N, C-alpha and C positions, 0 to 999 in steps of 0.2 A: 238319401231318400230311397224309397222302395216301392216297386210296382206290385199290384195284385197279380196272381198267376193268370196267364192268358191275355194280359193287357199290353204286352210288349209292342205289338204292331200298332195298336191304337195310340199309344203314347208317341210313337214316332210319327204317325200320320198327323196328329194334332200339332206337333212341333214343326213339321214341314209346312203346315198351313197357319203358322203363327200370325195372329191378328196384327195388322199394321199398327194399331194403337198400342199394343203391347211392345212391339219392337221400338216404337218411338219413345215409350216410357223408359225402357231399359237404357236407351241412349241419353235421354233427358236427365236421368239420374246418375249418369257417369259410367254406365256399364258398356264394356266392349270385349271383343275376343271371347265370346261366351260359347262354351262347349259342354255337352252332357254325354256321358258314357254309360253304357249298361253292361253289367255283369250278368250274362244270360243264365248262369247257373243259380245265382242267388236272388236275381231280380233287383239288386241294389244299383242305384243310380249314383254316379259321381259327377258333380257339376263344378266347372271351373269358369270363373269370370274375372276379368280385370276391371277394377273400379278406380275412379279418380279420387274419391273421398268417402270414407266409411260412414260418416254421419249423413251425407247426402244419400248414399245408397240405402241406408237403413230406413230412410223416409219413404222409399219406393214401396215398401210393404203396405203402407197405409193408403196408397192410391186406389181410386175406384176401379181402374182397369186391372190392377194386380189382384184385388179381391175377387173380381169377376173371373179372372183366370184361375185362381185357386178353386173357386166353386166349380168351374168347368172341368177341372182335372180331378176333383175329389172322388169321383166314382171309379178311378182306375189306379189309385195309389194310396198309400197310408197317409192319413192326415191327422192334424190336431183338431180339437173342437171348433176352431174358427176356420177350418178347411185349409189352413196353411200346411204345406208338406212337412211330415216328420223328417227332421234333418239331424244329423249327428256331425259335429265338427270333428275333423281329423287332425291328429297331432302330426306336424311336419317332422320328418326324420332325416331328410336329405334335400339339399338344393345346390345346384351348380349353375352359375351364369356363364 
């Protein structure tokens, strides 16, 4: 994902004030241990979340609260026509347990 220039602080503020309904939805759809990191030079965001079930998690995108969150965030980051954040999947190159 990627922020628009000058929106770094606002992005952090909005996430520090995450709506309780959004937090509940993330947990309800099997999400936990969720972190988002920002590369301040490129404004690229890297998100990592543990999920219980990929099919269940995929359904979270169609919830009313998730769509409302996307609309809320659309003015500060790159989005698709439906206001979902533009995301690029990363290719894993190393993992160690």
